[in-house]
FIMARNU-197772 format. One record per residue: chain; x, y, z of N, C-alpha, C, O, CB in turn. Coordinates in pm, 1 decimal, m for minus. Glycine has a CB too. Layout:
<sites>
  cadena       n_u       n_v       n_w      ca_u      ca_v      ca_w       c_u       c_v       c_w       o_u       o_v       o_w      cb_u      cb_v      cb_w
       A         X         Y         Z         X         Y         Z         X         Y         Z         X         Y         Z         X         Y         Z
...
</sites>
This chain:
<sites>
  cadena       n_u       n_v       n_w      ca_u      ca_v      ca_w       c_u       c_v       c_w       o_u       o_v       o_w      cb_u      cb_v      cb_w
       A    m236.9    1411.1   m4390.1    m174.6    1513.7   m4309.2    m160.5    1445.0   m4168.8    m262.9    1411.4   m4109.2    m263.2    1653.3   m4305.8
       A     m51.2    1425.8   m4120.9     m21.5    1364.0   m3988.4       2.8    1461.1   m3878.2      83.2    1553.0   m3894.3      97.0    1276.7   m3998.3
       A     m64.7    1444.7   m3763.7     m47.5    1537.3   m3653.6      80.2    1490.8   m3573.0      96.5    1369.1   m3564.2    m180.2    1541.2   m3561.0
       A     159.5    1562.5   m3521.8     279.0    1519.5   m3457.4     252.1    1535.2   m3304.0     335.0    1490.6   m3224.7     405.6    1603.6   m3508.1
       A     150.5    1590.7   m3264.7     113.6    1577.0   m3111.1      62.3    1447.9   m3071.4     m27.7    1393.5   m3135.4       8.0    1676.5   m3069.1
       A     116.1    1395.3   m2967.1      74.1    1267.4   m2905.1     m62.4    1263.6   m2853.8    m107.3    1353.9   m2783.3     160.9    1233.6   m2796.9
       A    m131.0    1157.0   m2889.1    m263.0    1138.2   m2839.1    m265.6    1119.0   m2683.6    m159.9    1096.2   m2624.9    m325.2    1019.1   m2909.3
       A    m379.7    1127.3   m2618.5    m387.9    1102.5   m2471.7    m349.9     961.1   m2444.2    m281.7     933.1   m2345.6    m530.1    1130.9   m2415.4
       A    m394.4     866.1   m2533.2    m368.7     721.8   m2505.2    m218.9     696.3   m2523.1    m166.8     602.0   m2463.5    m454.4     626.4   m2601.9
       A    m151.2     772.4   m2598.7      m1.7     750.9   m2620.4      72.6     801.8   m2485.2     177.8     747.6   m2451.4      53.6     838.4   m2759.5
       A      17.6     903.4   m2411.2      78.7     958.5   m2306.0      57.6     887.0   m2170.1     129.3     905.7   m2071.7      37.4    1089.7   m2301.1
       A     m47.9     803.8   m2175.4     m95.3     740.3   m2050.8      11.0     643.7   m1993.3      26.7     648.0   m1871.3    m228.4     663.4   m2077.2
       A      82.5     561.2   m2061.7     191.1     482.6   m1992.9     296.1     568.7   m1933.6     343.5     537.9   m1824.3     257.6     386.9   m2088.4
       A     338.1     678.9   m2000.2     443.1     753.7   m1950.7     383.9     828.7   m1805.5     457.2     843.4   m1707.8     493.2     861.5   m2072.9
       A     263.7     865.8   m1807.4     209.5     929.3   m1692.9     202.8     834.5   m1565.3     226.8     867.5   m1449.1      71.8     980.8   m1729.3
       A     165.3     710.5   m1612.1     170.1     601.0   m1499.3     303.8     564.7   m1449.4     328.4     544.1   m1330.6     108.6     472.0   m1546.5
       A     387.8     558.0   m1544.4     545.0     539.2   m1512.7     593.8     649.7   m1421.2     667.7     621.1   m1326.9     638.4     543.7   m1650.7
       A     557.4     770.0   m1443.5     600.6     884.4   m1355.5     538.6     875.1   m1218.8     607.3     892.5   m1118.1     562.8    1020.6   m1418.4
       A     413.0     848.7   m1213.4     337.4     834.7   m1089.1     397.3     718.6   m1004.1     418.8     731.6    m883.6     184.9     808.6   m1120.3
       A     421.0     613.3   m1068.2     480.6     488.9   m1002.6     616.5     534.4    m949.3     646.5     507.3    m833.1     496.9     360.1   m1108.5
       A     696.1     598.8   m1024.4     843.2     641.2    m982.5     823.1     729.9    m864.2     896.0     712.7    m766.5     930.2     723.5   m1103.7
       A     730.3     824.7    m862.6     711.5     916.4    m750.0     665.0     833.2    m614.5     715.0     856.5    m504.5     599.1    1029.2    m793.1
       A     580.2     750.0    m633.0     530.3     672.4    m513.3     648.2     582.4    m473.2     668.5     559.6    m353.9     393.6     582.9    m546.4
       A     718.1     536.4    m558.7     823.1     448.0    m520.2     941.6     526.7    m438.2     992.7     479.5    m336.6     878.6     379.0    m651.9
       A     974.4     638.4    m488.9    1070.2     728.8    m421.2    1013.2     766.3    m279.1    1084.5     764.2    m178.8    1095.4     861.7    m510.6
       A     885.3     799.2    m277.3     818.2     836.2    m148.0     823.1     717.8     m48.4     852.4     740.1      69.1     666.6     878.5    m173.6
       A     795.8     593.7     m91.0     799.1     485.6      m9.3     939.3     437.1      39.7     954.2     374.3     144.6     733.1     384.7     m76.8
       A    1034.4     469.3     m39.6    1174.1     438.8     m11.2    1208.7     543.2     104.4    1252.3     504.0     212.7    1272.6     453.4    m148.8
       A    1186.2     683.2      75.2    1210.1     770.8     172.8    1144.0     751.1     308.2    1205.8     775.6     411.9    1179.2     887.6     124.2
       A    1020.6     707.5     307.9     943.2     694.6     420.9    1004.3     563.4     498.1    1002.7     566.7     621.2     785.7     683.2     379.5
       A    1051.4     462.3     440.3    1103.6     348.0     495.9    1232.5     383.9     561.7    1264.7     331.7     668.5    1119.1     242.0     395.1
       A    1308.7     473.9     499.4    1445.1     501.9     550.9    1430.5     596.7     674.5    1519.6     599.5     759.4    1538.8     569.3     435.7
       A    1322.1     671.6     684.4    1310.0     762.5     780.5    1252.8     686.4     904.0    1289.6     723.4    1015.5    1226.0     878.4     732.6
       A    1172.6     591.3     892.7    1105.1     510.3     996.6    1194.8     382.6    1039.9    1145.2     270.1    1045.3     961.3     462.0     939.6
       A    1319.0     406.4    1067.8    1398.5     293.3    1098.2    1428.1     275.0    1249.3    1505.6     188.1    1289.4    1524.0     303.6    1022.8
       A    1366.0     356.9    1327.3    1383.9     352.8    1467.0    1343.4     210.9    1523.6    1253.5     146.4    1469.7    1301.8     466.0    1531.5
       A    1406.6     168.0    1624.8    1371.1      44.2    1682.9    1256.4      69.0    1788.4    1267.3     162.5    1867.8    1497.5     m22.4    1746.8
       A    1153.9      m8.8    1789.6    1044.5      m2.7    1880.2    1017.8    m145.8    1939.3    1042.0    m251.0    1880.0     919.2      54.6    1807.6
       A     964.4    m133.8    2064.8     934.5    m259.6    2127.4     785.9    m293.4    2106.8     699.8    m206.3    2118.7     970.4    m254.9    2277.2
       A     757.6    m417.9    2076.3     614.4    m451.1    2040.4     581.8    m569.2    2134.9     646.4    m673.9    2130.0     593.7    m491.8    1876.7
       A     472.3    m547.7    2227.0     455.8    m644.3    2330.5     308.8    m710.9    2273.9     206.9    m648.6    2244.0     454.1    m569.0    2496.1
       A     330.7    m849.3    2269.8     213.8    m941.0    2241.2     174.5    m999.1    2371.1     234.9    m964.9    2472.8     247.7   m1056.6    2136.2
       A      71.0   m1090.3    2375.6      22.3   m1150.7    2510.4     129.7   m1251.4    2567.7     151.0   m1261.2    2688.5    m122.3   m1231.1    2489.5
       A     191.1   m1320.3    2478.3     292.9   m1428.2    2525.1     434.4   m1379.6    2523.3     518.1   m1434.9    2594.7     286.4   m1555.2    2434.9
       A     465.3   m1280.4    2446.6     611.5   m1244.7    2428.5     617.3   m1099.9    2382.2     514.1   m1039.5    2352.7     685.7   m1341.5    2321.1
       A     732.8   m1046.6    2376.0     752.9    m918.3    2325.3     883.0    m923.4    2241.5     969.6   m1008.2    2263.1     758.0    m814.0    2439.8
       A     893.5    m828.2    2144.0    1006.4    m819.9    2056.5    1037.6    m676.4    2015.5     952.9    m587.9    2027.7     982.4    m903.8    1936.1
       A    1150.9    m655.3    1970.2    1202.0    m529.5    1916.9    1225.2    m536.4    1769.2    1289.1    m629.2    1719.5    1329.0    m491.0    1985.4
       A    1170.8    m433.4    1694.8    1180.3    m429.3    1548.8    1176.0    m281.3    1493.6    1142.8    m185.5    1563.4    1063.6    m513.8    1487.4
       A    1208.5    m273.9    1377.5    1213.4    m138.4    1323.5    1062.9    m104.1    1298.5     978.2    m185.7    1262.0    1306.5    m128.1    1186.6
       A    1040.8      35.8    1324.6     904.1      82.0    1314.2     843.3      64.4    1179.5     722.2      44.3    1170.6     896.7     221.3    1350.6
       A     918.5      70.5    1075.3     859.1      47.4     942.1     787.8     m94.1     930.6     681.4    m107.8     870.1     972.2      59.5     833.4
       A     850.9    m192.1     989.7     795.3    m331.9     989.5     672.8    m346.0    1060.4     584.2    m421.8    1021.0     887.8    m426.7    1046.2
       A     662.4    m266.7    1177.9     533.0    m266.3    1250.6     435.1    m203.8    1170.0     322.9    m254.4    1167.1     539.2    m197.6    1382.3
       A     462.4     m88.1    1095.0     362.4     m15.4    1023.7     315.8    m104.1     894.4     198.6    m102.8     856.8     422.4     129.9     981.5
       A     404.0    m171.2     838.1     369.6    m253.6     734.4     282.1    m372.1     772.8     187.2    m406.1     702.1     487.5    m296.9     673.0
       A     313.5    m431.9     880.4     235.9    m546.4     932.4      97.1    m498.8     966.9       0.1    m569.2     938.8     304.4    m610.7    1057.5
       A      83.3    m379.3    1028.2     m35.4    m324.3    1067.5    m128.9    m298.2     946.5    m247.6    m330.5     942.4      m7.5    m202.1    1143.3
       A     m58.9    m235.2     848.0    m131.7    m205.4     719.9    m186.4    m334.0     649.9    m299.7    m348.4     603.9     m35.4    m130.0     620.8
       A     m82.9    m425.9     650.6    m130.1    m562.0     583.0    m248.9    m631.1     652.8    m338.9    m687.0     590.2     m10.1    m667.9     582.1
       A    m242.7    m623.3     783.1    m344.2    m688.9     860.6    m473.2    m605.8     833.8    m576.2    m670.7     815.6    m304.9    m697.0    1017.6
       A    m479.4    m480.4     829.6    m587.0    m395.2     808.3    m645.6    m419.6     680.2    m767.6    m411.3     665.5    m549.9    m260.5     820.9
       A    m563.3    m451.3     579.9    m611.7    m472.5     439.6    m670.2    m614.4     430.1    m767.7    m634.3     357.7    m492.6    m452.9     332.1
       A    m619.1    m704.1     494.1    m679.9    m836.6     488.7    m797.2    m846.3     571.2    m884.7    m923.4     532.0    m586.9    m939.6     528.2
       A    m817.7    m776.2     689.0    m950.9    m781.1     761.9   m1045.0    m689.7     685.8   m1163.1    m724.5     684.6    m939.0    m734.3     918.1
       A   m1010.5    m574.5     620.1   m1105.2    m508.0     530.6   m1163.7    m587.7     408.9   m1282.1    m581.9     375.8   m1038.6    m390.3     479.0
       A   m1072.3    m659.5     348.6   m1119.0    m748.5     242.0   m1220.7    m858.4     300.1   m1334.8    m869.3     255.3    m992.2    m818.7     172.8
       A   m1171.0    m938.1     402.1   m1263.5   m1016.9     453.9   m1398.5    m962.2     496.8   m1500.9   m1027.1     475.0   m1206.9   m1073.7     551.6
       A   m1400.7    m849.5     554.5   m1525.7    m782.6     603.4   m1609.0    m746.8     482.2   m1730.8    m763.0     489.3   m1494.4    m651.9     690.4
       A   m1551.8    m697.9     367.5   m1633.7    m670.8     250.5   m1684.8    m788.1     190.2   m1797.5    m783.3     140.8   m1563.1    m598.1     152.6
       A   m1611.0    m905.7     186.3   m1654.6   m1032.0     132.1   m1771.6   m1094.2     214.2   m1863.2   m1156.0     160.0   m1536.1   m1127.8     127.2
       A   m1762.2   m1073.1     352.9   m1864.3   m1122.6     435.5   m1986.9   m1045.6     419.1   m2095.7   m1102.3     408.9   m1823.6   m1123.6     572.7
       A   m1974.3    m918.4     415.9   m2094.5    m817.1     398.9   m2150.0    m853.2     264.0   m2271.4    m872.7     257.1   m2049.7    m651.1     404.1
       A   m2081.3    m863.8     163.0   m2134.7    m899.3      37.1   m2210.2   m1029.6      24.7   m2309.3   m1038.4     m47.8   m2031.0    m900.6     m52.7
       A   m2162.2   m1133.4      97.5   m2229.6   m1257.9     102.5   m2366.7   m1245.3     187.1   m2468.7   m1304.4     151.7   m2131.9   m1364.7     164.2
       A   m2360.9   m1169.6     293.3   m2472.9   m1147.6     381.3   m2589.2   m1072.9     286.2   m2704.5   m1115.5     280.7   m2423.2   m1053.7     516.7
       A   m2550.7    m976.3     225.3   m2644.6    m894.3     134.2   m2702.9    m987.3      23.5   m2822.0    m984.4      m7.7   m2564.3    m767.8      63.6
       A   m2614.3   m1067.0     m31.6   m2663.6   m1162.3    m145.6   m2760.8   m1256.8     m98.0   m2858.3   m1289.0    m165.9   m2549.9   m1243.5    m209.3
       A   m2733.5   m1309.3      34.4   m2825.0   m1415.9      94.0   m2967.0   m1340.5     107.7   m3068.3   m1399.0      69.2   m2765.5   m1475.3     248.7
       A   m2973.9   m1220.2     158.6   m3105.5   m1167.2     182.3   m3177.4   m1118.0      75.7   m3290.2   m1072.1      93.3   m3101.6   m1072.1     269.0
</sites>
């Protein structure tokens, strides 16, 4: 006797696909809304760019610094 209801493991790829699509649509809408030009001043120069690029750069820099911090903390704990 075969059960026609899908198992949880059969539904997981579809749920992940739906979540991915929702996140993708949200990110697209977010980037379209944040297209205003902003001025960014550095020590030696300044530039004008879209706000979304400033936000992506800041998030990327934060991610890299966070990973480096975690790796350094793990190395320090391992040594002690």
